[in-house]
C-alpha positions as a LaTeX table, in Angstrom:
\begin{tabular}{lrrr}
\hline
Residue & $x$ (\AA) & $y$ (\AA) & $z$ (\AA) \\
\hline
Met1 & 37.51 & $-19.84$ & 14.62 \\
Glu2 & 35.57 & $-18.88$ & 11.48 \\
Tyr3 & 32.49 & $-18.07$ & 13.56 \\
Ile4 & 34.50 & $-15.75$ & 15.81 \\
Ile5 & 35.70 & $-13.92$ & 12.69 \\
Ile6 & 32.12 & $-13.66$ & 11.39 \\
Ile7 & 30.90 & $-12.27$ & 14.74 \\
Leu8 & 33.70 & $-9.72$ & 14.99 \\
Thr9 & 33.32 & $-8.70$ & 11.33 \\
Ser10 & 29.58 & $-8.20$ & 11.75 \\
Ile11 & 30.11 & $-6.01$ & 14.82 \\
Val12 & 32.73 & $-3.96$ & 12.98 \\
Phe13 & 30.37 & $-3.47$ & 10.02 \\
Ile14 & 27.57 & $-2.26$ & 12.33 \\
Ile15 & 29.88 & 0.25 & 14.04 \\
Leu16 & 31.52 & 1.32 & 10.78 \\
Leu17 & 28.20 & 2.01 & 9.03 \\
Lys18 & 27.01 & 3.96 & 12.08 \\
Arg19 & 30.10 & 6.15 & 11.81 \\
Ile20 & 29.82 & 6.54 & 8.03 \\
Phe21 & 26.17 & 7.62 & 8.26 \\
Asn22 & 26.90 & 9.71 & 11.35 \\
Ile23 & 23.99 & 8.13 & 13.23 \\
Lys24 & 23.21 & 9.94 & 16.48 \\
Ile25 & 20.58 & 7.94 & 18.29 \\
Ser26 & 20.44 & 10.40 & 21.19 \\
Val27 & 19.54 & 13.23 & 18.78 \\
Leu28 & 16.72 & 11.16 & 17.29 \\
Lys29 & 15.39 & 10.19 & 20.72 \\
Asn30 & 15.46 & 13.77 & 21.98 \\
Tyr31 & 13.97 & 15.27 & 18.83 \\
Lys32 & 11.02 & 17.54 & 19.62 \\
Glu33 & 8.47 & 18.72 & 17.11 \\
Asp34 & 7.98 & 22.41 & 16.51 \\
Glu35 & 4.61 & 23.34 & 18.02 \\
Asn36 & 4.20 & 26.28 & 15.64 \\
Leu37 & 4.59 & 24.00 & 12.62 \\
Thr38 & 2.09 & 21.57 & 14.14 \\
Lys39 & $-0.45$ & 24.40 & 14.45 \\
Leu40 & 0.02 & 25.09 & 10.74 \\
Thr41 & $-0.50$ & 21.47 & 9.65 \\
Asp42 & $-3.51$ & 21.14 & 11.97 \\
Lys43 & $-5.31$ & 23.45 & 9.51 \\
Phe44 & $-5.29$ & 20.65 & 6.94 \\
Pro45 & $-7.95$ & 17.90 & 6.78 \\
Asn46 & $-8.01$ & 14.90 & 9.13 \\
Asn47 & $-5.85$ & 11.87 & 8.36 \\
Ile48 & $-8.47$ & 9.94 & 6.38 \\
Glu49 & $-9.44$ & 12.90 & 4.23 \\
Leu50 & $-5.79$ & 13.82 & 3.79 \\
Thr51 & $-4.99$ & 10.31 & 2.55 \\
Lys52 & $-7.88$ & 10.38 & 0.08 \\
Glu53 & $-6.79$ & 13.72 & $-1.34$ \\
Ile54 & $-3.14$ & 12.72 & $-1.74$ \\
Leu55 & $-4.13$ & 9.42 & $-3.38$ \\
Lys56 & $-6.35$ & 11.36 & $-5.78$ \\
Lys57 & $-3.40$ & 13.61 & $-6.56$ \\
Leu58 & $-1.38$ & 10.46 & $-7.36$ \\
Asn59 & $-4.20$ & 9.07 & $-9.54$ \\
Asn60 & $-4.53$ & 6.04 & $-7.30$ \\
Glu61 & $-8.01$ & 6.14 & $-5.75$ \\
Lys62 & $-8.48$ & 2.34 & $-5.81$ \\
Val63 & $-6.49$ & 1.92 & $-2.61$ \\
Gln64 & $-8.53$ & 1.02 & 0.47 \\
Ile65 & $-8.10$ & 3.29 & 3.50 \\
Lys66 & $-8.58$ & 2.10 & 7.06 \\
Glu67 & $-8.07$ & 4.04 & 10.27 \\
Asn68 & $-6.35$ & 2.13 & 13.04 \\
Leu69 & $-7.22$ & 3.91 & 16.29 \\
Asp70 & $-5.02$ & 1.52 & 18.31 \\
Ser71 & $-1.80$ & 2.37 & 16.48 \\
Glu72 & 0.41 & 5.41 & 16.03 \\
Thr73 & 2.04 & 3.90 & 12.95 \\
Ser74 & 0.69 & 4.23 & 9.42 \\
Leu75 & 1.28 & 1.32 & 7.06 \\
Tyr76 & 0.76 & 0.35 & 3.42 \\
Ile77 & $-0.19$ & $-3.32$ & 2.96 \\
Ala78 & 0.60 & $-4.37$ & $-0.60$ \\
Leu79 & $-1.23$ & $-7.72$ & $-0.52$ \\
Thr80 & $-4.58$ & $-6.07$ & 0.16 \\
Asp81 & $-3.67$ & $-2.71$ & $-1.42$ \\
Thr82 & $-4.66$ & $-0.99$ & 1.80 \\
Ile83 & $-3.30$ & 1.98 & 3.72 \\
Ser84 & $-3.80$ & 1.67 & 7.46 \\
Ile85 & $-3.83$ & 5.18 & 8.92 \\
Ser86 & $-2.67$ & 5.74 & 12.49 \\
Ser87 & $-4.59$ & 7.67 & 15.10 \\
Lys88 & $-1.67$ & 10.06 & 15.49 \\
Lys89 & $-2.71$ & 13.70 & 15.33 \\
Asn90 & $-1.20$ & 17.04 & 16.27 \\
Ser91 & 2.04 & 16.32 & 14.46 \\
Phe92 & 3.48 & 18.51 & 11.70 \\
Ala93 & 5.05 & 15.36 & 10.20 \\
Arg94 & 1.68 & 13.68 & 9.60 \\
Ile95 & 1.35 & 15.10 & 6.06 \\
Gln96 & 4.74 & 13.72 & 5.02 \\
Thr97 & 4.01 & 10.44 & 6.82 \\
Ile98 & 0.74 & 9.96 & 4.95 \\
Ala99 & 2.43 & 11.02 & 1.70 \\
His100 & 5.04 & 8.33 & 2.42 \\
Glu101 & 2.42 & 5.57 & 2.62 \\
Cys102 & 0.66 & 6.92 & $-0.47$ \\
Ala103 & 4.00 & 6.85 & $-2.29$ \\
His104 & 4.31 & 3.16 & $-1.36$ \\
Ser105 & 0.92 & 2.52 & $-2.95$ \\
Val106 & 2.12 & 3.65 & $-6.40$ \\
Gln107 & 5.38 & 1.71 & $-6.30$ \\
Asn108 & 5.88 & $-1.39$ & $-8.42$ \\
Lys109 & 3.60 & $-4.10$ & $-7.01$ \\
Thr110 & 5.95 & $-6.89$ & $-8.09$ \\
Ile111 & 8.68 & $-5.41$ & $-5.90$ \\
His112 & 6.27 & $-5.12$ & $-2.97$ \\
Ile113 & 5.10 & $-8.73$ & $-3.33$ \\
Ser114 & 8.71 & $-9.89$ & $-3.69$ \\
Asn115 & 9.58 & $-8.00$ & $-0.52$ \\
Phe116 & 6.76 & $-9.74$ & 1.35 \\
Ile117 & 7.72 & $-13.21$ & 0.10 \\
Ile118 & 11.48 & $-12.86$ & 0.59 \\
Ser119 & 11.11 & $-11.23$ & 4.02 \\
Asn120 & 8.96 & $-14.12$ & 5.23 \\
Ile121 & 11.26 & $-16.77$ & 3.72 \\
Tyr122 & 14.18 & $-14.98$ & 5.40 \\
Leu123 & 12.53 & $-15.05$ & 8.86 \\
Ile124 & 11.26 & $-18.63$ & 8.52 \\
Tyr125 & 14.67 & $-19.83$ & 7.31 \\
Phe126 & 16.35 & $-18.10$ & 10.27 \\
Ala127 & 14.01 & $-19.72$ & 12.78 \\
Leu128 & 14.39 & $-23.12$ & 11.11 \\
Ile129 & 18.20 & $-23.22$ & 10.97 \\
Leu130 & 18.36 & $-21.84$ & 14.50 \\
Ile131 & 16.22 & $-24.69$ & 15.84 \\
Leu132 & 18.01 & $-27.35$ & 13.78 \\
Thr133 & 21.40 & $-26.09$ & 14.92 \\
Ile134 & 20.37 & $-25.98$ & 18.58 \\
Phe135 & 19.38 & $-29.67$ & 18.34 \\
Asn136 & 22.55 & $-30.56$ & 16.37 \\
Leu137 & 20.58 & $-31.59$ & 13.28 \\
Ile138 & 22.79 & $-29.57$ & 10.90 \\
Ser139 & 26.21 & $-30.97$ & 9.98 \\
Asn140 & 27.57 & $-27.87$ & 8.25 \\
Pro141 & 26.22 & $-24.68$ & 9.93 \\
Leu142 & 28.60 & $-22.44$ & 8.00 \\
Leu143 & 26.96 & $-23.38$ & 4.70 \\
Tyr144 & 23.50 & $-22.52$ & 6.05 \\
Leu145 & 24.87 & $-19.29$ & 7.49 \\
Cys146 & 26.20 & $-18.29$ & 4.06 \\
Ile147 & 22.80 & $-18.97$ & 2.48 \\
Phe148 & 21.17 & $-16.96$ & 5.26 \\
Ala149 & 23.55 & $-14.03$ & 4.68 \\
Ile150 & 22.70 & $-14.01$ & 0.95 \\
Leu151 & 18.97 & $-14.07$ & 1.75 \\
Gly152 & 19.53 & $-11.22$ & 4.19 \\
Phe153 & 21.35 & $-9.16$ & 1.58 \\
Leu154 & 18.48 & $-9.69$ & $-0.88$ \\
Gln155 & 15.86 & $-8.80$ & 1.75 \\
Phe156 & 17.83 & $-5.71$ & 2.81 \\
Thr157 & 18.28 & $-4.47$ & $-0.77$ \\
Ile158 & 14.60 & $-4.72$ & $-1.69$ \\
Arg159 & 13.29 & $-3.29$ & 1.59 \\
Ala160 & 15.80 & $-0.43$ & 1.64 \\
Tyr161 & 14.93 & 0.48 & $-1.97$ \\
Leu162 & 11.19 & 0.65 & $-1.22$ \\
Glu163 & 11.67 & 2.77 & 1.90 \\
Ile164 & 14.29 & 5.17 & 0.54 \\
Asp165 & 12.19 & 5.74 & $-2.58$ \\
Ala166 & 9.05 & 6.48 & $-0.53$ \\
Met167 & 10.90 & 8.64 & 2.02 \\
Thr168 & 12.53 & 10.71 & $-0.71$ \\
Lys169 & 9.32 & 11.27 & $-2.68$ \\
Ala170 & 7.11 & 11.93 & 0.36 \\
Lys171 & 8.49 & 15.42 & 1.01 \\
Tyr172 & 7.82 & 16.55 & $-2.56$ \\
Ile173 & 4.35 & 15.02 & $-2.60$ \\
Ala174 & 3.54 & 16.71 & 0.71 \\
Lys175 & 4.90 & 20.06 & $-0.51$ \\
Glu176 & 2.91 & 19.97 & $-3.75$ \\
Tyr177 & $-0.21$ & 18.98 & $-1.82$ \\
Met178 & 0.14 & 21.90 & 0.59 \\
Gln179 & 0.79 & 24.31 & $-2.26$ \\
Glu180 & $-2.32$ & 23.14 & $-4.13$ \\
Lys181 & $-4.55$ & 23.44 & $-1.03$ \\
Glu182 & $-3.43$ & 27.07 & $-0.44$ \\
Ile183 & $-4.39$ & 26.85 & 3.23 \\
Ile184 & $-1.14$ & 28.33 & 4.49 \\
Ser185 & 1.38 & 30.73 & 2.93 \\
Lys186 & 4.34 & 29.80 & 0.73 \\
Glu187 & 6.71 & 30.91 & 3.49 \\
Glu188 & 4.97 & 28.64 & 5.99 \\
Ile189 & 5.12 & 25.70 & 3.58 \\
Asp190 & 8.86 & 26.32 & 3.11 \\
Leu191 & 9.36 & 26.27 & 6.89 \\
Ile192 & 7.57 & 22.92 & 7.15 \\
Cys193 & 9.51 & 21.44 & 4.23 \\
Thr194 & 12.80 & 22.62 & 5.70 \\
Glu195 & 11.96 & 20.61 & 8.81 \\
Tyr196 & 10.96 & 17.66 & 6.62 \\
Asp197 & 14.43 & 17.86 & 5.06 \\
Lys198 & 15.94 & 17.79 & 8.54 \\
Leu199 & 13.88 & 14.72 & 9.46 \\
Asn200 & 14.84 & 12.90 & 6.26 \\
Lys201 & 18.54 & 13.64 & 6.69 \\
Met202 & 18.36 & 11.92 & 10.06 \\
Gly203 & 15.68 & 9.34 & 9.30 \\
Ile204 & 16.85 & 7.82 & 5.99 \\
Pro205 & 20.41 & 6.97 & 7.12 \\
Phe206 & 19.06 & 5.71 & 10.44 \\
Tyr207 & 16.53 & 3.43 & 8.71 \\
Val208 & 19.20 & 1.92 & 6.43 \\
Trp209 & 21.61 & 1.42 & 9.34 \\
Asn210 & 18.89 & $-0.02$ & 11.58 \\
Leu211 & 17.73 & $-2.49$ & 8.92 \\
Phe212 & 21.33 & $-3.50$ & 8.17 \\
Ser213 & 22.12 & $-3.88$ & 11.90 \\
Lys214 & 19.12 & $-6.15$ & 12.51 \\
Asn215 & 20.33 & $-8.47$ & 9.76 \\
Met216 & 23.86 & $-8.46$ & 11.15 \\
Ile217 & 22.58 & $-9.20$ & 14.66 \\
Lys218 & 20.75 & $-12.27$ & 13.34 \\
Ile219 & 24.01 & $-13.47$ & 11.79 \\
Ile220 & 25.78 & $-12.90$ & 15.12 \\
Ile221 & 23.09 & $-14.83$ & 17.02 \\
Tyr222 & 23.33 & $-17.79$ & 14.66 \\
Ala223 & 27.12 & $-17.80$ & 14.77 \\
Ile224 & 27.03 & $-17.86$ & 18.58 \\
Ile225 & 24.57 & $-20.78$ & 18.53 \\
Ala226 & 26.81 & $-22.60$ & 16.02 \\
Ile227 & 29.78 & $-22.19$ & 18.37 \\
Ile228 & 27.84 & $-23.50$ & 21.35 \\
\hline
\end{tabular}
C-alpha cells in the first residue's frame, strides 16, 4: 500500500509543480525565433571567437574551448575546465547560450565537482537498487527508496542552483557584451534582451520542473518494481 501512496504522491507533485510554474510544453515546442533578431546577432563574431571574448570579459581566459561540429548543444565540463561549443549558428539566442556556458565556468568549482560526483552516485545507486530489487536481493526496498529520494533531493538542489544561476546571469553578460562591442544600436540590443527575458521566463521554470519530474519518475519506476 505504501508504494501505491508514493506513486500517487509523486504523480500529484509533478502535476502540481507544472501548474504552479504554469508550464506550457506546447508553447515551448512551437516557439519560433525572430528572424530579424537573428540577422542582428549574426553581425557578431563566430561562436569560438564569441566565447573567447566573453571569457576575457569575465577574466577567465584559462578555460579550454572546443567546437563540437556534431552537436547543437553547448556544454561546460567542469572536470576538464572546457567549454564545448555547438555548431549551431543563425540563432539570436546563441550569444546568451554561450554566455550561459561562460557563466558556468566562473561558478564555484567545488559545487561543480560535487554535482558531478553526486549525480553519478545517484544514477549508479538507482541502477544498483533496481537490479537488486528485480532479483529479490533486497529485503527492505522502502528503506533504499528513502535513501534514493534523499540523494535525488540533493542532486536536484545542486543542479538546479547551478543552472538557475547561470541562466539568470547569462542575459546580463550577453547584454553587457553587446553594448561593449557597439555593433548594433541600443534599441536593437533592448529588443534582443526583451526576447531573452521571454525565453528565460519560459525556460527556467521548465528546466526546474523537468529536472524535478525526472527524479520523481525514477521514484515511480522503482516503486512499481518493488510492488512487482
